Each structure stands twice: as C-alpha cells, then as structure tokens.
PLY file of the C-alpha trace (Angstrom):
ply
format ascii 1.0
element vertex 148
property float x
property float y
property float z
element edge 147
property int vertex1
property int vertex2
end_header
-56.69 82.36 101.88
-58.79 83.31 104.65
-58.35 87.01 104.35
-58.60 86.74 100.28
-62.18 84.95 101.29
-63.26 87.80 103.84
-62.11 90.33 101.16
-64.45 88.81 98.51
-67.27 88.52 100.83
-66.69 91.88 101.75
-66.75 93.35 97.94
-70.10 91.24 97.01
-71.77 92.86 100.13
-74.28 95.87 99.89
-72.34 97.84 102.43
-69.12 97.85 99.89
-71.49 98.84 97.18
-72.91 102.14 99.55
-69.12 102.76 99.99
-68.08 102.76 96.55
-70.62 105.19 95.63
-69.86 107.40 98.07
-66.23 107.05 96.57
-67.79 107.95 93.25
-69.65 110.72 94.48
-66.65 112.49 96.35
-64.10 112.04 93.48
-66.98 113.74 91.32
-67.01 116.51 93.67
-63.23 116.61 93.78
-63.28 116.98 89.91
-65.70 119.65 90.08
-64.45 121.58 92.71
-60.56 120.57 92.31
-60.34 119.72 96.06
-59.46 115.88 96.25
-58.89 116.20 100.20
-62.30 114.82 101.16
-62.01 111.91 98.86
-58.40 110.94 99.98
-59.13 111.09 103.59
-62.47 108.78 102.88
-60.39 106.41 100.78
-57.96 106.42 103.54
-60.02 105.87 106.23
-62.13 103.06 104.41
-58.87 101.39 103.74
-57.93 101.53 107.12
-60.94 100.46 109.05
-62.03 97.55 106.18
-58.10 96.31 105.89
-57.87 96.38 110.18
-61.14 94.59 110.41
-59.82 91.79 108.21
-56.39 91.51 109.63
-58.08 91.37 113.24
-60.35 88.86 112.14
-57.40 87.14 110.24
-55.39 87.17 113.39
-57.86 86.50 115.92
-57.16 83.33 118.38
-60.67 82.32 118.09
-60.11 81.85 114.55
-56.74 79.57 114.57
-58.50 76.55 113.97
-59.62 78.02 110.52
-55.35 77.39 109.72
-55.78 73.70 110.62
-55.43 70.90 107.93
-58.72 69.28 107.39
-60.19 66.48 104.87
-63.74 66.47 104.06
-65.36 63.56 102.30
-68.84 64.13 100.50
-71.52 61.56 99.38
-75.02 61.19 99.23
-75.60 60.52 102.73
-72.88 62.80 104.60
-70.18 64.89 104.88
-67.24 63.18 106.99
-64.86 65.83 108.57
-61.56 64.71 109.62
-58.80 66.76 111.50
-55.53 65.53 112.96
-56.97 64.71 115.96
-60.89 64.33 115.25
-63.71 62.98 113.04
-66.96 64.55 112.76
-69.65 62.98 110.62
-72.50 65.75 109.74
-75.93 65.05 108.11
-76.49 67.24 104.83
-79.36 69.06 106.87
-76.57 70.64 109.67
-76.14 73.11 106.31
-78.16 75.77 105.31
-76.58 76.99 102.16
-73.64 77.00 99.97
-71.89 79.57 97.50
-68.96 79.98 95.20
-66.93 82.97 95.67
-63.50 83.27 93.43
-61.60 80.03 93.50
-63.72 78.41 96.60
-66.53 77.19 97.85
-67.90 78.15 101.11
-70.01 75.60 102.69
-72.50 77.31 105.78
-73.57 75.55 109.09
-75.09 78.81 110.14
-75.47 82.41 108.50
-71.90 83.57 109.78
-69.95 80.01 109.74
-68.70 78.37 107.01
-65.65 76.16 105.81
-63.87 76.30 102.55
-63.35 74.09 99.95
-60.75 75.32 97.53
-61.84 74.39 93.79
-58.30 73.20 93.22
-58.91 70.42 95.66
-62.07 69.10 93.55
-60.46 66.26 91.49
-60.23 67.66 87.69
-63.52 67.11 86.07
-65.73 66.96 88.47
-66.34 70.11 89.88
-70.20 70.12 88.21
-70.80 67.17 90.02
-69.68 68.44 93.16
-71.70 71.52 92.49
-74.75 69.33 91.79
-74.48 67.41 94.88
-74.45 70.64 97.12
-77.42 71.98 95.05
-79.40 68.92 95.51
-78.12 68.21 99.17
-78.36 72.07 100.59
-81.59 73.33 100.68
-81.70 77.17 101.93
-83.39 77.45 105.35
-84.41 81.07 105.15
-86.58 82.85 102.07
-84.12 85.62 101.67
-81.15 83.17 101.26
-79.75 81.40 97.87
-78.05 78.77 97.55
-75.12 80.38 95.49
0 1
1 2
2 3
3 4
4 5
5 6
6 7
7 8
8 9
9 10
10 11
11 12
12 13
13 14
14 15
15 16
16 17
17 18
18 19
19 20
20 21
21 22
22 23
23 24
24 25
25 26
26 27
27 28
28 29
29 30
30 31
31 32
32 33
33 34
34 35
35 36
36 37
37 38
38 39
39 40
40 41
41 42
42 43
43 44
44 45
45 46
46 47
47 48
48 49
49 50
50 51
51 52
52 53
53 54
54 55
55 56
56 57
57 58
58 59
59 60
60 61
61 62
62 63
63 64
64 65
65 66
66 67
67 68
68 69
69 70
70 71
71 72
72 73
73 74
74 75
75 76
76 77
77 78
78 79
79 80
80 81
81 82
82 83
83 84
84 85
85 86
86 87
87 88
88 89
89 90
90 91
91 92
92 93
93 94
94 95
95 96
96 97
97 98
98 99
99 100
100 101
101 102
102 103
103 104
104 105
105 106
106 107
107 108
108 109
109 110
110 111
111 112
112 113
113 114
114 115
115 116
116 117
117 118
118 119
119 120
120 121
121 122
122 123
123 124
124 125
125 126
126 127
127 128
128 129
129 130
130 131
131 132
132 133
133 134
134 135
135 136
136 137
137 138
138 139
139 140
140 141
141 142
142 143
143 144
144 145
145 146
146 147
C-alpha cells in the first residue's frame, strides 16, 4: 500500500509531467530518426531511479512504523490515534491539509508527513460525511496548498 501511494503521489507531481514530456520528445525523435536507443536508455534509467527510490523508501527502517496497525477515530473535536502500545489525541489544528488519492485519504501533519486512511475502512455510505468533516476541520495553512 505504501509503495502504491508513493507511486501515485509521484505520478501526480510536476516532475513526473516533465519527465513524461521528455519521454514523448525522445519517442518523437526515435520515430523520425529510426533510432530508439536514447529513448530506451532514458526510460530504463527513469524506471531504475524512480523504482529504486520508492523501494528504498518502502524498505527503510525509519518507515517501519508506517506498517503497524493503527485505528483512527474522527469526531468534531479531535482525532484519536490508537496503536497496540500507545494512544494519542490530536486536535484538528495539528493537520495542515488532506487529499484523496486513488482509494486512500492522505491526512497531512506537515508538508511531507501524512497518515493514510484507506477508503475501504470508511463505513459504507459515510465517505461523503467523512470528506465533509475533513473539509470543515482542516484548513490549508499555506497559501499554495489546497485541501485536496
């Protein structure tokens, strides 16, 4: 799941758009010139570097806690995070933004730190109410950020 989210975040970034534009350009050069070697080298390096970065992030010891089971409870006043060994209560002001990506909700506590709520964990028919709660309680803290 973590690797899938990292891949989805990467695909939705401006950097990916630029890298894809280079692929299109190299494909066009290969089509007109008949030599696809530069395209093959570029795509191979792109897959190797990006895939390697995701793999390193997924396997890093500092990210092991991301795989521990956690239960979140949301209400109008707070968010409760319960793990096997700890319980933490967070006010809504602890969050800077949220977004929905694929089948997941990402709730950010800082620009790069977020926790994941799979859409499948939201009770049937409650997704709209959950998104409404997030929209009401989490206000973007920086002018360039959107809530989604």
